[in-house]
C-alpha positions in Angstrom: 24.1 -88.0 -29.4 27.3 -86.5 -31.2 28.4 -89.5 -32.3 25.6 -90.1 -34.4 25.4 -87.0 -35.8 29.3 -86.9 -37.2 28.4 -90.8 -38.6 24.7 -88.6 -40.3 27.1 -86.3 -41.4 29.8 -89.0 -42.4 27.1 -90.6 -43.9 25.9 -87.4 -46.1 29.3 -86.7 -47.5 29.7 -89.9 -48.7 26.8 -90.2 -50.2 27.0 -86.4 -51.9 30.3 -87.7 -53.6 28.8 -90.5 -55.0 25.8 -89.0 -56.7 29.2 -86.5 -57.5 30.8 -88.7 -59.4 28.1 -90.3 -61.0 26.9 -87.1 -62.7 30.5 -86.4 -63.8 30.7 -90.2 -65.1 27.3 -89.3 -67.3 28.0 -86.2 -68.1 29.0 -85.6 -71.8 32.9 -85.2 -71.6 35.9 -84.3 -73.8 39.7 -84.6 -73.7 41.9 -82.5 -73.1 45.4 -81.8 -73.6 48.1 -79.4 -72.2 50.8 -80.5 -74.6 53.2 -78.6 -72.6 52.4 -80.4 -69.1 51.7 -83.7 -69.9 48.3 -83.5 -68.9 45.2 -85.3 -70.1 42.3 -85.3 -68.6 38.7 -86.1 -69.6 36.5 -82.5 -69.1 33.1 -82.2 -69.2 30.9 -79.5 -71.6 31.0 -75.7 -71.0 34.4 -75.7 -69.1 36.5 -73.0 -70.5 40.0 -74.1 -70.9 41.3 -71.8 -67.9 39.2 -74.0 -65.4 41.1 -76.6 -66.8 44.2 -75.6 -66.9 44.2 -74.4 -63.3 42.4 -77.3 -61.8 44.7 -79.7 -63.6 47.8 -77.9 -62.1 49.5 -77.2 -65.7 52.0 -74.1 -65.5 49.6 -71.3 -67.4 50.1 -67.9 -66.4 46.9 -66.5 -66.3 46.9 -62.6 -64.6 42.5 -60.4 -65.1 40.8 -64.4 -66.3 38.2 -62.3 -68.1 40.0 -61.7 -71.7 41.4 -57.6 -70.7 45.0 -58.8 -70.4 45.8 -62.1 -73.3 48.1 -63.7 -70.5 46.9 -67.3 -71.9 46.9 -66.6 -74.9 47.3 -70.4 -76.2 47.8 -72.2 -79.3 44.7 -74.9 -80.0 46.9 -77.7 -82.5 43.8 -80.5 -83.0 40.3 -79.6 -82.1 39.4 -75.9 -82.7 35.7 -77.7 -83.8 35.2 -78.5 -80.1 35.5 -75.4 -78.7 32.9 -72.3 -79.1 33.1 -69.6 -81.7 36.3 -67.5 -81.4 34.3 -64.0 -79.7 35.1 -60.4 -80.2 37.1 -60.4 -77.1 39.4 -62.6 -78.3 40.0 -61.3 -81.5 40.1 -57.1 -80.1 42.6 -58.5 -77.8 45.0 -60.5 -80.8 44.7 -57.7 -83.3 46.1 -55.5 -80.6 49.1 -57.9 -81.2 48.8 -58.5 -84.4 48.5 -62.0 -84.1 47.0 -64.2 -86.5 43.2 -66.1 -84.7 43.9 -69.2 -86.9 44.9 -71.3 -83.7 44.9 -68.4 -81.3 42.8 -68.7 -78.1 42.5 -66.8 -75.2 42.3 -69.7 -72.7 39.9 -67.5 -70.6 37.7 -67.1 -73.2 36.9 -70.6 -75.4 35.1 -74.0 -73.2 35.0 -77.2 -74.7 31.6 -77.5 -76.5 31.8 -81.2 -77.6 32.5 -84.5 -76.3 33.4 -85.6 -79.4 37.3 -85.9 -80.2 40.1 -84.4 -78.1 41.1 -80.5 -77.5 45.7 -80.4 -77.5 46.5 -76.4 -76.5 49.7 -75.8 -76.1 51.0 -72.7 -74.9 54.5 -70.4 -73.6 54.6 -71.6 -69.9 56.9 -69.0 -67.5 60.3 -69.0 -67.0 
């Protein structure tokens, strides 16, 4: 009886992974390139660039993860139009650092809003 239950658990788990894979495959996705680490990955709309960096093992550093510490400042080299609008938290943080908000974003605050193109990001890495 125990073996049967274990087999059923395995079957349920396999089906769950298959359904998750098919759902992600059919989702609208964008391409994000983390140029410092030579990482190119497809991500679903709504995912923050911080999440992308963390899930791919990028060398980007993060502190507070909510936009207060500014450790996740990154350059959007291409594809700014595929990200959400810059928010007040980002504007204030960049102003405090006397940095232009034209190409810079906080990776914890920006997320993908379109699947139509590539978003290329570069950032400072730790020593």
